[in-house]
VEXDREN-2710 file (C-alpha; in Angstrom, 1 decimal):
% VEXDREN-2710
k/r/px/py/pz
1/UNK/80.0/-31.1/115.4
2/UNK/83.2/-33.2/114.8
3/UNK/85.3/-30.6/116.7
4/UNK/82.9/-30.7/119.6
5/UNK/83.0/-34.5/119.7
6/UNK/86.8/-34.4/119.8
7/UNK/86.7/-32.1/122.8
8/UNK/84.3/-34.4/124.6
9/UNK/86.4/-37.5/123.9
10/UNK/89.6/-35.8/125.2
11/UNK/87.9/-34.7/128.5
12/UNK/89.4/-37.4/130.7
13/UNK/92.9/-36.7/129.3
14/UNK/92.9/-32.9/129.7
15/UNK/95.8/-31.7/131.8
16/UNK/95.2/-28.0/131.5
17/UNK/91.5/-27.9/132.1
18/UNK/90.9/-24.2/131.7
19/UNK/91.7/-23.4/128.0
20/UNK/91.6/-19.7/127.1
21/UNK/90.2/-19.2/123.5
22/UNK/90.7/-16.1/121.5
23/UNK/88.0/-16.7/118.9
24/UNK/88.5/-15.1/115.6
25/UNK/85.4/-13.5/114.2
26/UNK/83.8/-15.5/111.5
27/UNK/82.4/-13.2/108.8
28/UNK/78.6/-13.4/108.5
29/UNK/77.3/-15.3/105.6
30/UNK/75.6/-13.4/102.8
31/UNK/72.1/-13.9/104.2
32/UNK/69.5/-11.7/105.7
33/UNK/70.9/-9.5/108.5
34/UNK/69.4/-7.8/111.5
35/UNK/71.0/-5.0/113.4
36/UNK/69.6/-3.5/116.7
37/UNK/70.3/0.2/117.2
38/UNK/69.1/0.8/120.8
39/UNK/70.5/1.5/124.2
40/UNK/67.6/-0.4/125.7
41/UNK/68.6/-4.0/126.5
42/UNK/65.0/-5.2/126.0
43/UNK/65.1/-4.0/122.4
44/UNK/68.5/-5.7/121.9
45/UNK/67.2/-9.0/123.3
46/UNK/63.9/-8.9/121.3
47/UNK/65.8/-8.1/118.1
48/UNK/68.4/-10.9/118.6
49/UNK/65.6/-13.3/119.4
50/UNK/63.7/-12.3/116.3
51/UNK/66.8/-12.9/114.2
52/UNK/67.3/-16.4/115.5
53/UNK/63.6/-17.3/115.1
54/UNK/63.6/-16.1/111.5
55/UNK/66.9/-17.8/110.7
56/UNK/68.7/-14.5/110.2
57/UNK/72.1/-13.2/111.4
58/UNK/71.7/-10.9/114.3
59/UNK/74.0/-8.0/115.5
60/UNK/73.6/-5.2/118.0
61/UNK/75.3/-1.9/118.7
62/UNK/76.9/-1.1/122.0
63/UNK/77.9/2.5/121.3
64/UNK/77.9/5.1/118.6
65/UNK/81.5/4.2/117.6
66/UNK/80.5/0.5/117.5
67/UNK/78.0/1.3/114.7
68/UNK/81.0/1.3/112.2
69/UNK/83.2/-1.2/114.0
70/UNK/80.8/-4.1/113.3
71/UNK/80.4/-3.4/109.6
72/UNK/83.5/-5.4/108.4
73/UNK/81.9/-8.5/109.9
74/UNK/78.7/-8.0/107.8
75/UNK/79.1/-8.7/104.1
76/UNK/77.8/-6.0/101.7
77/UNK/76.4/-8.9/99.6
78/UNK/73.8/-9.6/102.2
79/UNK/70.4/-10.4/100.7
80/UNK/68.7/-7.8/102.9
81/UNK/69.1/-5.9/106.2
82/UNK/66.6/-5.0/108.9
83/UNK/67.5/-2.3/111.3
84/UNK/65.5/-1.9/114.6
85/UNK/66.2/1.6/115.9
86/UNK/64.8/2.9/119.1
87/UNK/62.9/6.2/118.7
88/UNK/63.8/7.4/122.2
89/UNK/67.2/5.9/122.8
90/UNK/69.2/5.0/119.6
91/UNK/73.0/4.9/119.6
92/UNK/73.0/6.6/116.2
93/UNK/70.3/8.5/114.3
94/UNK/69.9/7.8/110.6
95/UNK/71.6/4.5/110.6
96/UNK/69.9/3.4/107.5
97/UNK/71.5/6.2/105.5
98/UNK/74.9/5.4/106.9
99/UNK/74.5/1.7/105.9
100/UNK/73.4/2.7/102.4
101/UNK/76.4/5.0/102.0
102/UNK/78.6/2.1/103.0
103/UNK/77.3/0.1/100.1
104/UNK/74.6/-2.0/101.7
105/UNK/71.4/-2.6/99.7
106/UNK/67.8/-3.5/100.6
107/UNK/68.1/-1.8/104.0
108/UNK/64.9/-1.3/106.0
109/UNK/64.8/0.6/109.2
110/UNK/62.0/0.1/111.7
111/UNK/61.9/2.8/114.4
112/UNK/60.3/1.4/117.6
113/UNK/58.8/2.8/120.8
114/UNK/58.2/-0.5/122.4
115/UNK/60.6/-2.9/120.5
116/UNK/59.5/-6.0/122.4
117/UNK/55.9/-5.8/121.2
118/UNK/56.5/-4.1/117.9
119/UNK/59.1/-6.7/116.8
120/UNK/56.6/-9.5/117.7
121/UNK/54.3/-8.1/115.0
122/UNK/56.8/-9.4/112.4
123/UNK/56.4/-12.9/113.8
124/UNK/52.7/-13.7/112.9
125/UNK/53.1/-17.5/113.3
126/UNK/54.5/-17.5/116.8
127/UNK/52.1/-19.1/119.2
128/UNK/54.3/-20.0/122.2
129/UNK/55.3/-17.4/124.7
130/UNK/57.5/-16.9/127.8
131/UNK/56.8/-14.0/130.0
132/UNK/59.5/-12.5/132.3
133/UNK/59.5/-9.4/134.5
134/UNK/61.9/-6.8/133.0
135/UNK/63.1/-5.9/136.5
136/UNK/65.0/-9.3/136.5
137/UNK/67.1/-9.2/133.3
138/UNK/68.9/-12.4/134.2
139/UNK/65.6/-14.3/133.8
140/UNK/65.5/-13.3/130.1
141/UNK/69.0/-14.7/129.7
142/UNK/68.0/-17.9/131.4
143/UNK/65.1/-18.6/129.0
144/UNK/66.8/-17.5/125.7
145/UNK/68.1/-20.9/124.6
146/UNK/64.8/-22.6/125.2
147/UNK/63.0/-19.8/123.4
148/UNK/65.1/-20.3/120.3
149/UNK/65.0/-24.0/120.4
150/UNK/61.3/-24.2/121.1
151/UNK/60.2/-21.2/119.0
152/UNK/58.9/-19.2/121.9
153/UNK/58.8/-15.4/121.9
154/UNK/59.8/-13.7/125.2
155/UNK/57.5/-10.9/126.4
156/UNK/58.7/-8.4/129.1
157/UNK/56.2/-7.5/131.7
158/UNK/56.0/-4.9/134.4
159/UNK/53.2/-3.3/136.5
160/UNK/52.5/-0.7/133.8
161/UNK/52.0/-2.9/130.7
162/UNK/49.8/-5.7/131.9
163/UNK/46.9/-4.6/129.7
164/UNK/49.2/-4.4/126.7
165/UNK/50.4/-8.0/127.1
166/UNK/46.9/-9.2/127.7
167/UNK/45.7/-7.5/124.5
168/UNK/48.7/-8.8/122.6
169/UNK/48.0/-12.4/123.5
170/UNK/44.2/-12.1/122.8
171/UNK/45.2/-11.4/119.2
172/UNK/47.1/-14.7/119.0
173/UNK/46.2/-18.3/119.0
174/UNK/48.3/-19.1/122.1
175/UNK/49.4/-22.7/122.2
176/UNK/51.6/-22.6/125.2
177/UNK/52.4/-19.9/127.8
178/UNK/55.2/-20.0/130.4
179/UNK/55.4/-17.3/133.1
180/UNK/59.0/-17.4/134.5
181/UNK/60.4/-16.0/137.7
182/UNK/58.8/-13.2/139.8
183/UNK/56.0/-11.4/138.1
184/UNK/53.1/-9.1/139.0
185/UNK/50.2/-10.9/140.6
186/UNK/47.8/-8.9/138.4
187/UNK/49.5/-10.3/135.3
188/UNK/49.1/-13.9/136.4
189/UNK/45.5/-13.3/137.3
190/UNK/44.8/-11.8/133.9
191/UNK/46.4/-14.7/132.1
192/UNK/44.9/-17.5/134.2
193/UNK/42.6/-18.5/131.3
194/UNK/45.6/-19.6/129.2
195/UNK/46.5/-22.2/131.9
196/UNK/50.1/-21.0/132.0
197/UNK/53.0/-23.0/133.3
198/UNK/54.5/-21.0/136.2
199/UNK/58.1/-21.5/137.0
200/UNK/59.1/-19.6/140.2
201/UNK/60.7/-21.3/143.2
202/UNK/61.9/-18.0/144.7
203/UNK/65.5/-18.9/143.8
204/UNK/66.9/-17.8/140.5
205/UNK/69.3/-20.8/140.3
206/UNK/66.6/-23.3/140.9
207/UNK/64.5/-21.6/138.3
208/UNK/67.4/-21.7/135.9
209/UNK/68.0/-25.4/136.5
210/UNK/64.3/-26.0/135.7
211/UNK/64.7/-24.2/132.3
212/UNK/67.9/-26.1/131.5
213/UNK/66.1/-29.4/132.2
214/UNK/63.3/-28.3/129.9
215/UNK/65.8/-27.4/127.2
216/UNK/67.4/-30.8/127.5
217/UNK/64.1/-32.6/127.3
218/UNK/63.2/-30.7/124.1
219/UNK/66.7/-31.1/122.6
220/UNK/66.6/-34.9/123.3
221/UNK/63.2/-35.1/121.5
222/UNK/64.7/-33.4/118.5
223/UNK/68.1/-34.9/118.3
224/UNK/67.7/-38.2/120.2
225/UNK/70.3/-37.3/122.8
226/UNK/70.9/-34.6/125.4
227/UNK/73.1/-31.6/124.8
228/UNK/76.5/-32.2/126.4
229/UNK/77.6/-28.6/126.5
230/UNK/76.3/-25.5/128.3
231/UNK/77.1/-21.8/128.5
232/UNK/78.3/-20.7/131.9
233/UNK/77.3/-17.2/132.9
234/UNK/75.3/-15.2/135.4
235/UNK/72.9/-13.4/133.2
236/UNK/74.6/-10.0/133.3
237/UNK/74.9/-9.4/129.6
238/UNK/73.6/-10.3/126.1
239/UNK/76.2/-12.0/123.9
240/UNK/75.6/-13.6/120.5
241/UNK/76.3/-17.2/121.5
242/UNK/73.9/-16.9/124.5
243/UNK/71.1/-15.9/122.0
244/UNK/72.0/-18.7/119.5
245/UNK/70.0/-21.4/121.2
246/UNK/72.8/-23.9/120.5
247/UNK/73.5/-24.5/124.2
248/UNK/71.5/-24.0/127.4
249/UNK/72.6/-21.3/129.8
250/UNK/73.6/-22.4/133.3
251/UNK/74.1/-19.8/136.1
252/UNK/77.1/-20.6/138.2
253/UNK/77.4/-17.7/140.8
254/UNK/79.8/-14.8/141.1
255/UNK/82.3/-16.0/143.7
256/UNK/80.7/-19.1/145.2
257/UNK/78.8/-21.9/143.4
258/UNK/75.5/-22.7/145.1
259/UNK/75.3/-26.3/146.3
260/UNK/72.3/-27.2/144.1
261/UNK/74.1/-26.0/141.0
262/UNK/77.0/-28.3/141.7
263/UNK/74.5/-31.1/142.4
264/UNK/72.8/-30.5/139.1
265/UNK/76.0/-30.6/137.2
266/UNK/76.9/-33.9/138.9
267/UNK/73.7/-35.6/137.9
268/UNK/73.3/-34.0/134.5
269/UNK/74.6/-35.1/131.1
270/UNK/76.8/-32.0/130.8
271/UNK/80.4/-32.6/130.0
272/UNK/81.6/-29.2/128.7
273/UNK/81.0/-25.7/129.9
274/UNK/81.8/-22.6/127.9
275/UNK/82.4/-19.6/130.1
276/UNK/81.5/-16.3/128.3
277/UNK/84.0/-13.7/129.5
278/UNK/86.7/-14.2/132.1
279/UNK/85.1/-12.4/135.1
280/UNK/83.8/-15.7/136.5
281/UNK/86.9/-17.8/135.8
282/UNK/87.5/-18.4/139.5
283/UNK/84.0/-19.8/139.9
284/UNK/84.4/-21.9/136.7
285/UNK/87.7/-23.3/138.0
286/UNK/85.9/-24.3/141.2
287/UNK/83.2/-26.1/139.2
288/UNK/85.8/-28.0/137.2
289/UNK/87.6/-29.1/140.4
290/UNK/84.4/-30.1/142.1
291/UNK/82.5/-31.8/139.2
292/UNK/85.1/-32.6/136.6
293/UNK/83.3/-30.5/134.0
294/UNK/85.7/-29.4/131.3
295/UNK/85.6/-25.6/131.1
296/UNK/86.6/-23.4/128.1
297/UNK/86.7/-19.6/128.3
298/UNK/85.4/-17.5/125.4
299/UNK/86.8/-14.0/126.2
300/UNK/87.7/-12.4/122.8
301/UNK/87.3/-12.2/119.1
302/UNK/89.6/-11.3/116.2
303/UNK/89.8/-7.5/115.4
304/UNK/87.3/-6.5/112.8
305/UNK/89.6/-3.6/111.8
306/UNK/93.1/-5.3/111.9
307/UNK/96.1/-3.1/112.5
308/UNK/99.6/-4.3/111.8
309/UNK/100.9/-7.8/110.9
310/UNK/99.9/-9.4/114.1
311/UNK/96.1/-10.1/114.5
312/UNK/94.6/-8.1/117.3
313/UNK/92.0/-9.4/119.8
314/UNK/88.9/-7.5/120.7
315/UNK/86.6/-8.0/123.6
316/UNK/83.4/-9.8/122.9
317/UNK/80.3/-7.8/121.9
318/UNK/78.4/-7.8/125.1
319/UNK/75.3/-5.7/126.0
320/UNK/74.9/-5.2/129.8
321/UNK/71.7/-6.0/131.6
322/UNK/70.6/-4.1/134.7
323/UNK/71.0/-6.1/138.0
324/UNK/70.9/-5.5/141.7
325/UNK/74.4/-5.3/143.3
326/UNK/74.5/-7.2/146.6
327/UNK/76.9/-5.5/149.0
328/UNK/77.6/-6.9/152.5
329/UNK/80.3/-5.6/154.8
330/UNK/81.6/-6.3/158.3
331/UNK/81.6/-3.0/160.3
332/UNK/82.7/-4.2/163.7
333/UNK/84.1/-7.3/165.5
334/UNK/84.9/-7.8/169.1
335/UNK/85.6/-10.5/171.7
336/UNK/83.3/-10.4/174.7
337/UNK/85.4/-11.9/177.5
338/UNK/82.3/-12.1/179.8
339/UNK/80.6/-14.6/177.5
340/UNK/83.5/-15.9/175.5
341/UNK/81.7/-15.0/172.3
342/UNK/82.9/-13.4/169.1
343/UNK/80.5/-10.5/168.2
344/UNK/80.4/-9.6/164.5
345/UNK/78.3/-6.7/163.2
346/UNK/77.3/-6.9/159.5
347/UNK/75.8/-4.2/157.3
348/UNK/73.8/-4.7/154.2
349/UNK/74.5/-1.9/151.7
350/UNK/72.2/-3.3/149.0
351/UNK/68.6/-2.0/148.4
352/UNK/67.3/-5.6/148.7
353/UNK/67.3/-8.1/151.5
354/UNK/70.2/-10.5/151.7
355/UNK/71.1/-13.9/153.3
356/UNK/74.6/-14.7/154.6
357/UNK/76.6/-17.3/156.6
358/UNK/80.3/-17.5/157.5
359/UNK/82.3/-20.0/155.6
360/UNK/85.4/-19.8/157.8
361/UNK/86.4/-17.8/160.9
362/UNK/90.0/-17.5/162.1
363/UNK/91.1/-15.6/165.2
364/UNK/94.7/-14.8/165.9
365/UNK/96.7/-13.5/168.8
366/UNK/100.4/-12.9/169.3
367/UNK/101.1/-16.6/169.4
368/UNK/98.8/-18.6/167.1
369/UNK/95.9/-18.6/164.7
370/UNK/92.9/-20.8/165.5
371/UNK/90.0/-21.9/163.3
372/UNK/86.7/-21.2/165.1
373/UNK/84.1/-24.0/164.9
374/UNK/80.9/-22.6/163.3
375/UNK/78.1/-24.4/165.0
376/UNK/75.1/-22.9/163.2
377/UNK/75.4/-22.9/159.4
378/UNK/71.8/-21.7/158.7
379/UNK/71.8/-18.6/156.4
380/UNK/70.9/-15.4/158.3
381/UNK/68.5/-12.8/157.0
382/UNK/69.5/-9.1/156.9
383/UNK/67.1/-6.6/155.5
384/UNK/68.1/-3.9/153.0
385/UNK/70.3/-1.1/154.3
386/UNK/70.3/-2.7/157.8
387/UNK/72.7/-3.9/160.5
388/UNK/72.8/-7.2/162.3
389/UNK/75.1/-8.5/165.0
390/UNK/75.9/-12.2/165.2
391/UNK/77.4/-14.2/168.1
392/UNK/79.9/-17.0/167.4
393/UNK/81.1/-19.0/170.5
394/UNK/84.9/-19.0/170.7
395/UNK/85.5/-22.8/170.5
396/UNK/87.7/-24.8/168.3
397/UNK/86.8/-28.0/166.3
398/UNK/87.2/-30.1/169.4
399/UNK/84.9/-28.0/171.4
400/UNK/87.6/-26.5/173.5
401/UNK/87.5/-22.9/174.6
402/UNK/89.7/-20.4/172.6
403/UNK/91.4/-17.9/174.9
404/UNK/93.1/-15.0/173.1
405/UNK/96.0/-13.3/174.8
406/UNK/98.0/-10.2/174.2
407/UNK/96.9/-6.8/172.8
408/UNK/97.1/-7.7/169.1
409/UNK/94.0/-9.8/168.2
410/UNK/92.8/-10.1/164.7
411/UNK/89.8/-11.7/162.9
412/UNK/89.9/-13.2/159.4
413/UNK/86.5/-14.2/158.0
414/UNK/85.1/-15.5/154.7
415/UNK/81.4/-15.0/154.4
416/UNK/79.1/-16.1/151.5
417/UNK/75.9/-14.3/150.8
418/UNK/73.2/-14.0/148.3
419/UNK/69.6/-12.9/147.6
420/UNK/68.0/-16.2/148.9
421/UNK/69.1/-18.9/151.4
422/UNK/70.2/-21.3/148.7
423/UNK/71.8/-18.7/146.4
424/UNK/74.8/-17.7/148.4
425/UNK/76.9/-16.8/145.4
426/UNK/78.8/-13.8/146.6
427/UNK/81.9/-13.9/148.8
428/UNK/83.2/-11.5/151.4
429/UNK/86.7/-11.7/152.8
430/UNK/87.5/-9.5/155.7
431/UNK/90.4/-8.9/158.1
432/UNK/89.8/-6.8/161.2
433/UNK/91.4/-6.0/164.4
434/UNK/89.5/-7.4/167.3
435/UNK/88.4/-5.2/170.1
436/UNK/87.8/-6.5/173.6
437/UNK/84.8/-5.9/175.8
438/UNK/83.3/-7.5/178.9
439/UNK/79.6/-7.1/178.9
440/UNK/76.8/-9.2/180.3
441/UNK/73.7/-8.1/178.4
442/UNK/70.9/-7.8/181.0
443/UNK/68.1/-6.8/178.6
444/UNK/64.9/-8.9/178.7
445/UNK/61.8/-8.5/176.7
446/UNK/58.7/-10.5/175.9
447/UNK/56.4/-10.5/172.9
448/UNK/52.9/-9.7/174.2
449/UNK/50.8/-9.2/171.0
450/UNK/51.0/-9.4/167.2
451/UNK/48.3/-7.9/165.0
452/UNK/47.8/-6.8/161.4
453/UNK/46.7/-3.5/159.9
454/UNK/45.2/-4.3/156.5
455/UNK/45.1/-0.7/155.3
456/UNK/48.9/-0.4/155.3
457/UNK/49.8/-4.1/155.1
458/UNK/51.7/-3.7/158.4
459/UNK/52.2/-6.0/161.3
460/UNK/52.3/-4.5/164.8
461/UNK/54.5/-6.3/167.2
462/UNK/54.0/-5.2/170.8
463/UNK/56.9/-6.0/173.2
464/UNK/57.4/-5.4/176.9
465/UNK/60.6/-4.7/178.7
466/UNK/60.6/-7.2/181.7
467/UNK/64.2/-6.5/182.6
468/UNK/65.8/-3.9/184.8
469/UNK/67.8/-2.0/182.1
470/UNK/66.8/-0.2/178.9
471/UNK/66.4/-2.6/175.9
472/UNK/66.6/-1.9/172.2
473/UNK/64.6/-4.0/169.9
474/UNK/63.6/-4.6/166.3
475/UNK/61.3/-7.2/164.8
476/UNK/61.1/-9.6/161.8
477/UNK/58.1/-11.5/160.4
478/UNK/59.3/-14.9/159.1
479/UNK/57.7/-17.4/156.7
480/UNK/55.0/-15.0/155.4
481/UNK/53.3/-16.5/152.4
482/UNK/52.6/-13.9/149.7
483/UNK/51.4/-14.9/146.3
484/UNK/52.5/-18.5/146.9
485/UNK/56.1/-17.5/147.9
486/UNK/57.6/-17.3/151.4
487/UNK/59.1/-14.0/152.5
488/UNK/60.8/-12.3/155.5
489/UNK/60.1/-8.7/156.4
490/UNK/61.8/-6.6/159.0
491/UNK/61.4/-3.2/160.7
492/UNK/63.2/-0.1/159.5
493/UNK/64.3/1.1/162.9
494/UNK/65.5/0.1/166.3
495/UNK/63.1/1.0/169.2
496/UNK/64.2/1.8/172.7
497/UNK/62.0/0.3/175.5
498/UNK/62.4/1.4/179.1
499/UNK/62.0/-1.1/182.0
500/UNK/58.4/-2.0/182.6
501/UNK/57.2/-0.2/179.5
502/UNK/55.8/-1.5/176.2
503/UNK/56.5/-0.5/172.6
504/UNK/55.1/-1.3/169.2
505/UNK/57.4/-2.4/166.4
506/UNK/55.9/-1.9/162.9
507/UNK/56.8/-4.3/160.2
508/UNK/55.6/-3.2/156.7
509/UNK/54.9/-6.0/154.2
510/UNK/53.5/-6.4/150.7
511/UNK/50.8/-8.7/151.7
512/UNK/47.4/-8.3/150.0
513/UNK/43.9/-9.3/151.0
514/UNK/44.0/-12.6/149.1
515/UNK/47.1/-13.6/151.0
516/UNK/45.4/-13.4/154.5
517/UNK/43.8/-16.9/154.4
518/UNK/47.3/-18.4/153.8
519/UNK/48.7/-16.9/156.9
520/UNK/46.6/-18.2/159.8
521/UNK/49.7/-18.1/162.0
522/UNK/52.5/-15.5/162.2
523/UNK/56.0/-16.3/163.1
524/UNK/57.8/-13.4/164.8
525/UNK/61.4/-12.9/165.7
526/UNK/62.4/-10.0/167.9
527/UNK/66.1/-9.1/168.1
528/UNK/67.0/-7.1/171.2
529/UNK/69.8/-6.1/173.5
530/UNK/71.2/-3.6/176.0
531/UNK/73.3/-2.0/173.3
532/UNK/71.6/-0.3/170.3
533/UNK/74.3/-1.4/167.9
534/UNK/74.5/-5.0/169.2
535/UNK/71.1/-6.7/169.3
536/UNK/72.5/-10.1/170.3
537/UNK/69.5/-11.6/171.9
538/UNK/66.5/-13.2/170.1
539/UNK/63.0/-13.9/171.2
540/UNK/60.7/-15.9/168.9
541/UNK/57.1/-16.8/168.9
542/UNK/54.2/-18.1/166.7
543/UNK/50.9/-16.2/167.0
544/UNK/47.5/-16.6/165.5
545/UNK/46.7/-14.1/162.8
546/UNK/44.4/-11.3/163.9
547/UNK/43.5/-7.8/162.8
548/UNK/44.6/-4.8/164.8
549/UNK/42.0/-3.1/166.9
550/UNK/41.7/-0.1/164.5
551/UNK/40.8/-2.5/161.7
552/UNK/38.2/-4.2/163.8
553/UNK/36.6/-0.9/164.7
554/UNK/36.7/0.2/161.1
555/UNK/34.7/-2.9/160.1
556/UNK/32.2/-2.3/162.9
557/UNK/31.8/1.3/161.8
558/UNK/31.3/0.3/158.2
559/UNK/28.6/-2.2/159.3
560/UNK/26.8/0.5/161.4
561/UNK/26.9/2.9/158.5
562/UNK/25.4/0.3/156.2
563/UNK/22.7/-0.5/158.7
564/UNK/21.8/3.2/159.1
565/UNK/21.6/3.7/155.4
566/UNK/19.3/0.7/155.2
567/UNK/17.1/2.1/157.9
568/UNK/17.1/5.6/156.3
569/UNK/16.1/4.4/152.9
570/UNK/13.8/1.6/154.0
571/UNK/10.1/2.7/153.8
572/UNK/6.9/1.6/155.6
573/UNK/3.7/1.7/153.5
574/UNK/0.6/3.1/155.3
575/UNK/-2.3/0.7/155.2
576/UNK/-4.8/3.5/155.1
577/UNK/-3.5/5.9/152.5
578/UNK/-0.7/3.8/151.0
579/UNK/1.8/6.6/151.5
580/UNK/5.4/5.7/152.0
581/UNK/7.0/6.6/155.4
582/UNK/10.5/6.3/156.8
583/UNK/11.0/3.0/158.7
584/UNK/11.5/4.9/162.0
585/UNK/8.2/6.8/161.9
586/UNK/5.4/5.6/164.2
587/UNK/2.5/7.6/162.5
588/UNK/1.9/8.2/158.8
589/UNK/3.2/11.6/157.7
590/UNK/0.2/12.1/155.4
591/UNK/-2.9/10.8/157.2
592/UNK/-1.5/10.6/160.7
593/UNK/-2.7/7.1/161.3
594/UNK/-0.6/4.9/163.5
595/UNK/1.7/2.6/161.5
END
């Protein structure tokens, strides 16, 4: 603590603000040890969390070779050792025997099929839980420090284990339950009786900031002051200091720092950031310059098997966590001299939807380079594996027209993008040769109807070509409220519409029946144009929610069938002989008396 205080006091005087630390490995004290032998990150996370909650020293393997490399850092005088080995995916089989041959005593090996739930059985007194979906590994990293500090156990959910989690919690006296990030609706419904705290803004950075604030509140209640230091990372890996609980984890972005992260640092009590690994050193440098936060980089550790007189440095022990890779590219750029617009076509190579906006646009000709004024800075939605063409008027910062001359014209752009409008953490830099076209797009369409097919959760957008040339169109449904969150959905294809004709654009969604009352209006955006690969025009509209005609007819048919069944099984009792007759008979089938 004294060393940390010295760092904080020197903060205003630091001249070289990025200090690279090669941290020597400190041998584990001779206490109880835990080693996780699994290639499944969920097992590693659960085992490391268990170790911290039990006050034990935790270690994890990253490869078969690593099984021996870590041993010099674990004293053979340890009181005891627990090994959690995956039955299905261990790095090394028979690890207990190997450890005993190396001189370790009191070794117990637990072979697990579902490490997350089976390790919990060794924590009978835990009554606080945080649930995260295992599809979003970074969420588990975000909550790890709070889990250690507040003695929560983190449960991993998915659509296949909802009943297991429900049964697990039923066997516990649950005092507090937090559901963090995106999770299955069925899980939240099943756990509603626990009155859980739900943290999910739809933005992983905002969710992370909420957790950091909760950590600070708890830390302040324990120590009387806030924690002045945070770990800077992006939730891509497990590392021992991340799992220690000593510092909160703050996400900072890969290449660009989201505005709300910078704003939080400015208003927070944080003074020092420890960057784990050097992959994000550019982002950390930007944070230091923008906020004054002192940043230290922890990128290595002393070699556990030294060679030679000079101490070697190893990489940190890090266990990777699966994540979605966002990939955006610019596939074409041209100057349309007929409209004096720059037309840029983007392609989303990722399997998830992305948002983007240009940070800077520079155009050059044979004489000069000019910075284009970006009028609209609203992030643009581009669906997974999709293309989108954007128009940027060629005007400079004074509003004057930019005229490019000569044959050599180039474009240099910096674009930021991310998985939500406020999380534009990735950066794309592109340099392209500008082609030149002269096209007046004569396409014109109108939106004539929007309806919803409940069986397939699909919106049908009917458009009509009211122009004189063929039009190509695609549609997006904006601001659709699903399970309390707002989403955008787009079509998977571009449809050709001939003059005077109509076409139906299908937009598949994940909306369910309980979401329908929250969407009494539907906002539709149709992108269209005369060129199939350059849908540069937009038509928008807000329409009242209504079911498609087939759905209405289906409901009518169901009602008719129910009525017929009622009529078929409903009986009339004859007053004369008391016999029962079908409701549609006029005379009794037994005594023939009129009914």
